[in-house]
Backbone as CSV, one residue per row, in Angstrom:
resi,resn,N_x,N_y,N_z,CA_x,CA_y,CA_z,C_x,C_y,C_z
1,MET,0.846,-1.185,0.000,0.000,0.000,0.000,0.890,1.248,0.000
2,SER,0.504,2.230,-0.742,1.332,3.433,-0.838,0.964,4.465,0.226
3,ARG,1.892,5.373,0.427,1.674,6.455,1.387,0.630,7.422,0.834
4,PRO,-0.031,8.172,1.722,-0.938,9.220,1.245,-0.163,10.247,0.421
5,ILE,-0.802,10.757,-0.626,-0.138,11.710,-1.516,0.277,12.968,-0.762
6,HIS,-0.542,13.423,0.180,-0.178,14.632,0.936,1.080,14.428,1.756
7,GLU,1.317,13.206,2.190,2.543,12.898,2.941,3.764,12.959,2.008
8,ILE,3.596,12.460,0.818,4.668,12.519,-0.181,4.960,13.976,-0.533
9,ALA,3.898,14.783,-0.698,4.066,16.204,-1.015,4.845,16.924,0.084
10,ARG,4.591,16.575,1.320,5.319,17.181,2.442,6.806,16.846,2.349
11,GLN,7.115,15.604,1.994,8.514,15.202,1.843,9.172,15.965,0.692
12,ILE,8.431,16.162,-0.397,8.965,16.914,-1.533,9.294,18.333,-1.100
13,ARG,8.381,18.988,-0.391,8.616,20.365,0.089,9.863,20.450,0.962
14,GLN,10.070,19.445,1.800,11.224,19.446,2.698,12.538,19.291,1.935
15,ASP,12.510,18.518,0.854,13.748,18.217,0.138,14.044,19.187,-0.997
16,TRP,13.032,19.602,-1.736,13.204,20.450,-2.917,13.062,21.900,-2.495
17,LYS,14.179,22.543,-2.256,14.188,23.890,-1.672,13.620,24.961,-2.593
18,LYS,13.926,24.912,-3.882,13.406,25.899,-4.841,12.602,25.162,-5.901
19,VAL,11.343,24.904,-5.563,10.464,24.146,-6.451,10.281,24.918,-7.757
20,TYR,10.437,24.227,-8.869,10.245,24.813,-10.194,8.816,25.349,-10.302
21,PHE,8.675,26.572,-10.831,7.370,27.237,-10.853,6.295,26.415,-11.567
22,GLY,6.687,25.618,-12.545,5.726,24.785,-13.255,5.185,23.641,-12.419
23,ALA,5.933,23.240,-11.397,5.519,22.141,-10.531,4.698,22.622,-9.339
24,VAL,4.783,23.914,-9.019,4.145,24.452,-7.815,2.638,24.167,-7.743
25,PRO,1.836,24.474,-8.778,0.395,24.234,-8.632,0.051,22.755,-8.432
26,TYR,0.815,21.880,-9.034,0.557,20.444,-8.876,0.974,19.971,-7.490
27,LEU,2.071,20.484,-6.989,2.498,20.146,-5.637,1.485,20.660,-4.620
28,GLU,0.979,21.874,-4.821,-0.048,22.409,-3.918,-1.294,21.539,-3.937
29,ALA,-1.705,21.084,-5.103,-2.873,20.197,-5.194,-2.587,18.868,-4.495
30,MET,-1.385,18.348,-4.668,-1.015,17.082,-4.037,-1.076,17.171,-2.514
31,GLU,-0.858,18.354,-1.974,-0.885,18.528,-0.515,-2.274,18.292,0.079
32,SER,-3.304,18.280,-0.757,-4.649,18.034,-0.231,-5.234,16.695,-0.695
33,LEU,-4.406,15.873,-1.324,-4.869,14.568,-1.808,-4.439,13.454,-0.869
34,ASP,-5.258,12.427,-0.823,-4.940,11.280,0.015,-4.488,10.095,-0.830
35,LYS,-5.324,9.716,-1.800,-5.005,8.557,-2.631,-5.157,8.893,-4.106
36,ILE,-4.645,8.022,-4.958,-4.581,8.273,-6.393,-5.959,8.287,-7.038
37,THR,-6.967,7.814,-6.355,-8.331,7.820,-6.890,-9.102,9.081,-6.499
38,ASP,-8.498,9.962,-5.729,-9.137,11.217,-5.321,-9.243,12.189,-6.488
39,THR,-9.995,13.255,-6.270,-10.054,14.353,-7.229,-9.755,15.659,-6.510
40,TYR,-9.302,16.620,-7.294,-9.026,17.968,-6.802,-9.754,18.892,-7.760
41,GLY,-10.896,19.388,-7.331,-11.745,20.130,-8.250,-12.208,19.166,-9.324
42,CYS,-11.977,19.504,-10.570,-12.353,18.631,-11.697,-11.209,17.734,-12.147
43,ASP,-10.053,17.844,-11.504,-8.865,17.092,-11.928,-8.692,15.819,-11.103
44,SER,-8.264,14.779,-11.771,-7.983,13.523,-11.071,-6.620,13.605,-10.396
45,ALA,-6.480,12.870,-9.304,-5.186,12.813,-8.620,-4.121,12.243,-9.552
46,LYS,-4.511,11.276,-10.364,-3.562,10.680,-11.311,-3.030,11.735,-12.278
47,GLY,-3.911,12.560,-12.810,-3.494,13.625,-13.722,-2.589,14.638,-13.055
48,ILE,-2.916,14.982,-11.817,-2.107,15.947,-11.057,-0.710,15.394,-10.820
49,VAL,-0.632,14.144,-10.407,0.670,13.517,-10.146,1.481,13.430,-11.440
50,LEU,0.835,13.047,-12.532,1.544,12.973,-13.817,2.075,14.339,-14.235
51,HIS,1.278,15.388,-14.087,1.732,16.738,-14.432,2.864,17.190,-13.509
52,PHE,2.784,16.811,-12.237,3.883,17.134,-11.323,5.173,16.480,-11.808
53,LEU,5.097,15.202,-12.153,6.290,14.477,-12.584,6.911,15.097,-13.836
54,VAL,6.088,15.537,-14.758,6.593,16.191,-15.972,7.367,17.456,-15.608
55,ASN,6.872,18.184,-14.608,7.485,19.456,-14.220,8.564,19.318,-13.148
56,ALA,8.847,18.096,-12.737,9.825,17.878,-11.668,11.142,17.309,-12.180
57,SER,11.410,17.449,-13.463,12.643,16.874,-14.012,13.898,17.527,-13.439
58,GLY,13.793,18.761,-12.968,14.941,19.454,-12.389,15.210,19.094,-10.943
59,TRP,14.291,18.362,-10.317,14.486,17.930,-8.930,15.320,16.661,-8.955
60,ARG,16.486,16.720,-8.338,17.438,15.605,-8.397,17.885,15.169,-7.011
61,GLY,18.539,14.047,-6.965,19.078,13.511,-5.718,18.399,12.201,-5.349
62,GLU,18.867,11.613,-4.277,18.354,10.310,-3.838,16.879,10.377,-3.449
63,THR,16.506,11.417,-2.690,15.105,11.554,-2.285,14.224,11.725,-3.505
64,ALA,14.648,12.558,-4.440,13.875,12.784,-5.666,13.684,11.479,-6.428
65,LYS,14.723,10.714,-6.561,14.655,9.450,-7.292,13.670,8.498,-6.614
66,MET,13.749,8.393,-5.298,12.883,7.500,-4.542,11.412,7.935,-4.667
67,VAL,11.168,9.239,-4.488,9.799,9.757,-4.521,9.212,9.649,-5.928
68,LYS,9.978,9.970,-6.948,9.479,9.865,-8.325,9.139,8.420,-8.668
69,THR,9.940,7.479,-8.208,9.645,6.063,-8.425,8.342,5.686,-7.749
70,GLU,8.159,6.145,-6.525,6.931,5.869,-5.778,5.716,6.452,-6.499
71,LEU,5.821,7.699,-6.967,4.707,8.338,-7.666,4.424,7.636,-8.994
72,ASN,5.457,7.259,-9.720,5.265,6.545,-10.982,4.541,5.210,-10.768
73,ARG,4.841,4.532,-9.693,4.155,3.278,-9.388,2.670,3.522,-9.102
74,MET,2.373,4.642,-8.473,0.979,4.952,-8.125,0.132,5.193,-9.371
75,VAL,0.695,5.808,-10.382,-0.090,6.191,-11.566,-0.209,5.066,-12.599
76,LYS,0.505,3.983,-12.426,0.431,2.864,-13.389,-0.769,1.997,-13.129
C-alpha cells in the first residue's frame, strides 16, 4: 500500500528547496490529496501527479529518485 499523496508532497517540500514554478500548482494540489483515486476540483489525482512528474525533471538527488519512483508506481 502506498503512502498518502499529501505525505509525499510534504517530503517533496522538505527536500526540494526551490520548487520549479511549473511544478508548484501540482504540488499544492497534491498537498490536499490522500489517494490516487481522489479528485481535486475537476482534476484527477492521477493527472495531477503525472503533471507534477513532468514538471519535476529538475528535482534531483536520492530523495527525488525514490519519490518519483513511488509516484510513478501509483499512476500505473
